[in-house]
Each structure stands twice: as structure tokens, then as C-alpha cells.
C-alpha positions as CSV (number, residue, x, y, z in Angstrom):
1,M,122.8,-133.8,-109.1
2,D,125.9,-131.2,-109.1
3,A,123.6,-129.1,-111.4
4,D,120.8,-129.0,-108.5
5,R,122.6,-128.4,-105.9
6,E,124.1,-125.3,-107.7
7,L,120.2,-124.4,-108.8
8,T,119.4,-124.3,-104.8
9,A,122.7,-123.1,-103.4
10,H,121.0,-119.8,-102.3
11,L,118.4,-121.8,-101.0
12,G,118.2,-122.2,-96.8
13,G,117.6,-125.3,-95.4
14,F,114.0,-125.7,-94.9
15,E,113.5,-124.2,-98.3
16,R,115.6,-126.4,-100.1
17,F,114.0,-129.5,-98.3
18,A,109.9,-128.5,-99.8
19,F,111.4,-127.3,-103.1
20,R,112.7,-130.6,-103.7
21,L,109.8,-132.2,-102.0
22,V,107.0,-130.9,-104.1
23,R,109.2,-130.9,-107.2
24,L,109.4,-135.1,-106.4
25,V,105.7,-134.8,-106.1
26,N,104.5,-132.9,-108.6
27,R,106.7,-135.0,-110.9
28,R,106.7,-138.6,-109.8
29,A,103.0,-138.7,-108.0
30,K,101.0,-136.2,-109.8
31,G,98.4,-138.3,-110.2
32,I,97.9,-139.8,-106.9
33,F,97.4,-136.2,-105.7
34,T,95.4,-134.8,-108.6
35,F,92.8,-137.8,-107.5
36,Y,93.2,-136.5,-104.1
37,Q,92.2,-132.9,-105.8
38,Q,89.4,-133.7,-107.3
39,Q,88.0,-136.5,-105.2
40,L,88.4,-134.7,-101.2
41,L,89.7,-131.6,-101.8
42,G,86.5,-130.9,-104.5
43,I,84.2,-132.4,-102.7
44,A,84.9,-130.0,-99.1
45,F,85.8,-127.3,-100.8
46,E,82.4,-127.7,-102.5
47,A,80.6,-128.4,-99.1
48,C,82.5,-125.3,-97.5
49,I,81.8,-122.5,-100.4
50,G,79.7,-124.2,-103.1
51,R,76.2,-122.1,-101.7
52,T,77.8,-119.0,-102.5
53,I,79.4,-119.7,-105.7
54,V,77.8,-117.8,-109.0
55,A,79.9,-119.4,-111.8
56,E,79.4,-117.8,-115.8
57,G,80.9,-119.3,-119.1
58,L,81.6,-122.9,-118.1
59,Q,80.7,-123.5,-121.6
60,H,84.2,-122.3,-122.4
61,V,85.9,-125.0,-119.7
62,R,83.6,-127.9,-121.2
63,A,84.5,-126.6,-125.2
64,L,88.0,-127.4,-124.1
65,S,89.8,-130.1,-126.2
66,P,90.6,-133.1,-123.8
67,D,94.5,-133.1,-124.6
68,R,95.6,-130.1,-125.4
69,P,97.2,-128.0,-122.7
70,V,95.5,-125.0,-120.9
71,L,97.0,-121.7,-119.8
72,L,94.4,-120.0,-116.8
73,V,94.8,-116.7,-116.3
74,S,93.0,-114.8,-113.3
75,N,92.8,-111.4,-111.4
76,H,94.2,-111.9,-108.1
77,R,92.4,-110.3,-105.3
78,S,92.2,-113.7,-102.5
79,F,94.8,-115.8,-101.4
80,F,92.3,-118.6,-102.1
81,D,91.4,-117.9,-105.7
82,F,92.8,-120.7,-107.4
83,F,91.2,-123.3,-104.2
84,T,87.9,-121.8,-105.7
85,L,88.4,-121.8,-108.9
86,S,90.0,-126.0,-109.1
87,T,86.9,-126.8,-106.7
88,V,84.1,-124.9,-109.4
89,L,86.6,-126.7,-111.9
90,Y,86.5,-129.9,-110.8
91,K,82.8,-129.8,-109.0
92,R,81.0,-127.9,-112.1
93,A,83.0,-128.2,-115.6
94,G,84.0,-132.2,-115.3
95,F,87.2,-131.0,-115.7
96,G,89.6,-133.9,-115.1
97,R,93.2,-132.3,-116.1
98,R,95.7,-132.2,-113.6
99,I,96.2,-128.4,-112.1
100,Y,99.3,-126.8,-111.5
101,F,99.4,-122.8,-109.8
102,P,103.5,-121.4,-109.2
103,V,103.2,-119.4,-106.3
104,R,105.3,-116.7,-104.6
105,A,108.0,-119.0,-102.3
106,N,107.7,-116.6,-99.2
107,F,105.7,-118.6,-96.6
108,F,104.7,-121.9,-99.2
109,Y,108.1,-123.2,-99.4
110,D,109.8,-121.4,-96.7
111,N,107.3,-121.9,-93.3
112,P,106.5,-125.6,-92.6
113,L,102.8,-124.5,-92.2
114,G,102.6,-122.5,-95.9
115,L,104.6,-126.5,-97.0
116,L,101.1,-128.5,-95.3
117,I,98.7,-125.9,-96.6
118,N,100.6,-126.5,-100.0
119,G,99.9,-130.6,-98.9
120,F,96.7,-130.6,-97.4
121,I,94.6,-128.1,-99.0
122,G,96.2,-127.5,-102.3
123,G,97.1,-131.5,-103.2
124,F,101.3,-130.0,-103.6
125,S,99.1,-127.9,-106.7
126,M,101.3,-125.2,-105.6
127,Y,104.3,-125.3,-108.5
128,P,106.8,-124.3,-109.2
129,P,108.1,-121.7,-106.6
130,I,108.5,-117.9,-107.9
131,F,111.6,-116.3,-105.3
132,R,111.5,-112.3,-104.3
133,D,115.0,-112.9,-103.9
134,R,117.7,-111.5,-106.3
135,K,119.8,-114.1,-105.6
136,K,117.6,-116.7,-106.9
137,L,116.7,-115.3,-110.5
138,A,118.5,-118.5,-111.8
139,L,115.8,-120.1,-110.2
140,N,113.2,-118.0,-111.2
141,R,114.0,-118.6,-114.6
142,A,114.3,-122.5,-114.6
143,S,110.4,-122.2,-113.0
144,I,109.2,-120.1,-115.9
145,D,111.3,-123.2,-118.3
146,E,109.2,-125.1,-115.6
147,T,106.0,-123.7,-116.2
148,A,106.4,-124.2,-119.8
149,R,107.3,-127.7,-120.1
150,L,104.0,-128.2,-118.3
151,L,101.8,-126.1,-120.9
152,R,103.3,-128.5,-123.8
153,E,102.1,-131.4,-122.1
154,P,98.8,-132.9,-122.8
155,G,96.0,-133.0,-119.9
156,T,97.5,-129.9,-118.3
157,L,96.1,-126.7,-116.5
158,V,98.6,-124.0,-114.9
159,G,97.1,-121.2,-113.4
160,I,99.1,-118.1,-113.6
161,H,98.1,-114.6,-112.2
162,P,99.4,-112.3,-114.9
163,E,99.6,-109.2,-112.3
164,G,102.0,-111.1,-110.6
165,T,101.0,-110.6,-106.6
166,R,97.5,-110.1,-105.2
167,G,95.7,-106.6,-106.0
168,K,95.3,-104.7,-102.3
169,G,93.6,-101.5,-103.4
170,P,89.8,-99.9,-103.0
171,D,88.7,-101.1,-106.5
172,P,88.7,-104.9,-106.9
173,Y,88.2,-104.0,-110.7
174,E,91.4,-102.3,-111.0
175,L,94.0,-104.1,-112.2
176,L,98.0,-104.3,-111.5
177,P,100.0,-103.4,-114.2
178,A,100.9,-107.1,-116.0
179,Q,104.0,-109.0,-115.3
180,P,105.9,-110.4,-118.4
181,G,106.1,-113.4,-117.2
182,V,103.3,-115.0,-118.2
183,G,104.3,-114.1,-121.9
184,R,107.7,-115.4,-121.6
185,A,106.1,-119.1,-120.5
186,L,103.5,-118.5,-123.6
187,V,106.2,-118.0,-126.3
188,R,107.8,-120.9,-125.2
189,S,104.4,-122.9,-125.0
190,D,101.1,-123.3,-127.3
191,P,98.7,-123.7,-125.0
192,V,94.7,-122.7,-124.8
193,V,94.4,-119.6,-123.2
194,L,91.5,-119.5,-120.9
195,P,90.7,-116.2,-119.2
196,V,88.9,-116.2,-115.2
197,F,87.7,-113.2,-113.3
198,L,86.5,-114.2,-109.9
199,L,85.4,-111.7,-107.2
200,G,83.9,-112.4,-103.4
201,L,86.7,-114.1,-102.0
202,G,88.1,-112.8,-98.5
203,N,91.3,-113.6,-97.0
204,S,90.0,-115.4,-93.8
205,L,89.7,-119.3,-95.1
206,W,87.2,-119.9,-92.0
207,K,85.1,-116.2,-92.6
208,T,84.7,-117.7,-96.0
209,F,83.5,-121.2,-94.6
210,W,81.2,-119.6,-92.6
211,N,79.7,-117.1,-94.9
212,N,78.5,-120.0,-97.3
213,W,76.3,-120.9,-93.5
214,T,74.8,-117.7,-92.9
215,E,75.2,-114.6,-95.1
216,R,75.8,-116.2,-98.0
217,R,77.5,-113.1,-100.1
218,P,78.0,-114.2,-103.2
219,I,81.7,-115.2,-105.1
220,F,80.9,-114.6,-109.2
221,V,83.1,-116.6,-110.7
222,V,83.6,-115.3,-114.7
223,F,84.9,-117.6,-118.0
224,G,85.8,-115.5,-121.1
225,E,86.5,-117.1,-124.1
226,P,90.2,-118.8,-125.2
227,I,92.1,-115.5,-125.9
228,D,93.9,-115.9,-129.4
229,V,97.7,-114.6,-128.9
230,S,99.4,-116.6,-132.0
231,D,99.7,-113.1,-134.3
232,L,102.1,-112.4,-130.7
233,R,103.8,-115.7,-130.6
234,A,104.9,-115.6,-134.5
235,E,106.9,-112.6,-133.2
236,G,109.5,-114.3,-131.2
237,D,110.7,-114.4,-128.1
238,R,111.6,-111.5,-126.7
239,P,111.0,-109.0,-123.7
240,T,108.6,-107.0,-125.7
241,V,106.9,-109.5,-126.7
242,H,106.3,-111.2,-123.6
243,K,105.1,-108.1,-121.9
244,R,102.6,-107.2,-125.0
245,I,101.0,-110.9,-124.4
246,A,100.2,-110.2,-120.6
247,D,98.8,-106.4,-121.6
248,R,96.3,-108.5,-123.9
249,I,95.0,-111.1,-121.4
250,A,94.9,-108.3,-118.8
251,A,92.9,-105.9,-121.1
252,V,90.6,-109.2,-121.4
253,L,90.7,-110.0,-117.8
254,R,89.2,-105.8,-116.8
255,G,86.3,-106.7,-119.9
256,L,85.5,-109.7,-117.7
257,G,85.8,-107.8,-113.9
258,E,83.1,-105.7,-115.9
259,R,80.9,-108.8,-116.7
260,E,81.1,-109.8,-113.2
261,R,80.3,-106.0,-112.2
262,T,77.3,-106.3,-114.2
263,L,76.2,-109.6,-112.6
264,R,76.8,-108.3,-109.6
265,E,74.8,-105.6,-109.6
266,K,71.4,-107.7,-111.7
267,S,71.6,-109.8,-108.4
268,G,71.5,-107.5,-105.8
269,A,74.8,-108.6,-104.0
270,P,76.7,-105.8,-102.4
271,C,78.9,-104.1,-104.2
272,L,82.5,-104.3,-103.7
273,A,83.7,-101.6,-105.3
274,P,84.0,-97.4,-104.1
275,P,81.1,-95.6,-106.1
276,R,82.9,-94.3,-109.7
277,P,83.4,-90.9,-109.8
278,R,81.1,-88.4,-111.2
279,T,80.9,-86.1,-114.1
280,E,80.0,-82.9,-115.2
281,A,76.8,-84.8,-117.2
282,S,75.9,-86.8,-114.7
283,A,76.1,-84.4,-112.4
284,D,73.5,-82.1,-114.4
285,G,71.5,-85.4,-114.9
286,A,72.5,-85.9,-118.2
């Protein structure tokens, strides 16, 4: 209890309450909330956005060993990326695992509305939290260790955005620099690393639901083959290794982004990126 008090010493009163509540739920009642995610939230989200989802590469999900832990790595453009991915996993790939999504603590842990969204829309799956405040670095280290612990448990999936934050630039295919935290979690566990690139979501949940019944602008979800990082893991638990693992994952995600762009173009769906700069060769018609 003293260690817990020391760990949460720099949290505000509501933050401390939210952190302890979500941790308790995920350690003691995860099975109940996994059922809630699969049977209630999954059905609801499929009804609200399912007509717009175009998924490719589900065979890579279905081929996973039922007991091997999975680290799902994804690009990050929308607040609702992982809500969409969990819907695809549960309702289209028959994925029956416990799911966790480490998330920035801002809003989801320091705001009552954020806690409600985490609980009722996320099934408290947005765990463990990552804090921005440098005074809370000890909690971040504990969160990385908790993520690694979860990735050693059979039947678990943890979803991480290697970019660390949401990309807001004009080109949705241009990823932010990969952060080493994903590499640190990987060298302390041994999951399957499953990449996915998705695009087409907005940051308004209600507009996304409305799109399902009106414009039906597609949301493309492209899964890739598992990424092998065993050679890098063998080099040890060092910051330089963590970063190299993160960079390898980012390179794969960029490739899946190009695959998503090709699928989007072939389907006739609106292009979401600015025009590519013309080279001299293309300007001359070559």
C-alpha cells in the first residue's frame, strides 16, 4: 500500500481515483468487460460504422495462435482508431481476446467525461495510462512495465500507436517519428507483432456515425503480416535497441499506408492526401 501511495503521489485527487478504478477493473473484472466489449459494444459499433469499413488482411488475424499474446501496432489519425479496430477484430475476425489500449492520461484519466467514455464506450480498455507531466515519469515507467506484463499473458492483445501521439499534419500517410516505448515493451515480452494501417475516420463520433448512413465515405483497415523483431530483441534491453525496433515497425506501417492508398484509388474513394509534388520527369510527360 505504501508503494502504491508513493507511485500515485503526484496525481490529483480525481486522477488517483480514475487510475485506481481502471487498474482494479482490468486486474479483477477484465472478463466481464471483455464480454461487454464483444457482445454489446462490438455489435453497436458494427451497426454504427460497419457499412463504411473495408477490411483487408484479416487472414493474418485469423492465423494467429489462440494463446500467443499480440501487440497490435497502428498509425494514429483519429481519436477513434482503436474503437474501430476492436470492432473489426471482434466482429469480422472472430477475435476473442482481452484487449488493452495504453492511452494518454489527459482527458481519459483527469476528466469525469473521459472516464465515462473509457468505461461505457471503451469497456475500460484504455489502460494503462501514459502521463505527459515529467513529475509522473515513475508512473510512465510502471505503465510500460505493466504493458510488458500484459504482453506476457496468454490470450491478450495490446494496441499501441508507435508515433506516441495523433498525427495532425495535412498528409495522413506521413507518420510522426516512432517513439521507443513500443520497443521497450517488446524487449521485455515476446508477443506477435501485428501491424495495421487505417484511414477514413474523423474526430467527431457523431459525424462518423452519420457517414455510415449518408455519404458512406469508406474507412479502410489494412492488416499486414506479423513483424519479426527477434534479431533486435536479442541485442538486449537498451534505448538504442528500443528505438530501432520502433523504426522497423514504423517502416512497415508506411508500407501498409501505401497499400491503403492503392486500395482507396482503385475503389474510387476520395483521396485524403494532398497531391504529390510533380517531378521534372512527370512534368515533361515521362
